[in-house]
Every structure is written in structure tokens, then in C-alpha cells.
C-alpha positions in Angstrom: -22.7 9.0 -22.7 -20.7 11.3 -20.5 -19.0 14.5 -21.7 -15.6 12.9 -21.3 -16.4 10.0 -23.6 -17.7 12.5 -26.2 -14.5 14.5 -26.0 -12.4 11.4 -26.4 -14.3 9.9 -29.3 -15.1 13.2 -31.1 -12.1 15.5 -30.4 -9.1 13.3 -29.5 -9.6 10.6 -32.1 -10.6 13.0 -34.9 -7.2 12.9 -36.5 -7.3 9.1 -36.6 -10.8 9.3 -38.3 -9.4 11.6 -40.9 -6.4 9.3 -41.6 -8.7 6.3 -41.9 -11.0 8.1 -44.3 -7.9 9.1 -46.4 -6.8 5.5 -46.5 -10.2 4.2 -47.5 -11.1 6.8 -50.1 -7.7 7.9 -51.3 -5.7 6.7 -54.2 -3.8 4.4 -54.6 -5.7 2.0 -52.4 -3.7 -0.2 -50.1 -5.8 -2.2 -47.8 -3.1 -3.4 -45.4 -2.6 0.1 -43.8 -6.4 0.5 -43.7 -6.8 -2.8 -41.8 -4.0 -1.8 -39.4 -5.6 1.6 -38.8 -9.0 0.1 -38.2 -7.5 -2.5 -35.8 -5.8 0.4 -33.9 -9.1 2.3 -33.7 -10.9 -0.8 -32.4 -8.2 -1.6 -29.9 -8.2 2.0 -28.5 -12.0 1.9 -28.2 -11.9 -1.5 -26.4 -9.2 -0.3 -24.0 -11.1 2.9 -23.2 -14.3 1.0 -22.6 -12.5 -1.6 -20.4 -10.8 1.2 -18.5 -14.2 2.7 -17.7 -15.8 -0.6 -16.7 -13.1 -2.2 -14.6 -13.2 0.3 -11.7 -16.9 0.0 -11.5 -16.6 -3.8 -11.2 -14.3 -3.4 -8.2 -17.0 -1.5 -6.4 -19.1 -4.6 -6.4 -16.2 -6.9 -5.4 -14.8 -4.7 -2.7 -17.6 -2.7 -1.1 -16.4 0.5 0.6 
């Protein structure tokens, strides 16, 4: 894991982690916002992973 990925997952997304923990362990419990927050976190993660993989795939398709 590169330093940039560590910074993104640990530092940049830290507020989102705190919000999700507040939704999950806070009172009153409403699961709809929790599901939305988890979906946003998963979507961001998938987009970051895809953005790091796609340029590497083009290296194989278009050799330089």
C-alpha cells in the first residue's frame, strides 16, 4: 500500500468514519442514513481503486 493510499484512507476519510460510527452507535438509531453513509464510503473506495487501476491497464493496451 502506497503512502498516498494511506493518506486517503486514514486522513481524508477520517471524518466520514467518525460520522458512520456516530450513526451506528448513536441514539436514536436510524438505519436509513447509516445505509446511505456506508454506500457512499463503499462507492468512494471503489472509485479510488478503479482510478488507480485503469491507468495501469492502459499501459498494457497501449505500450509506450
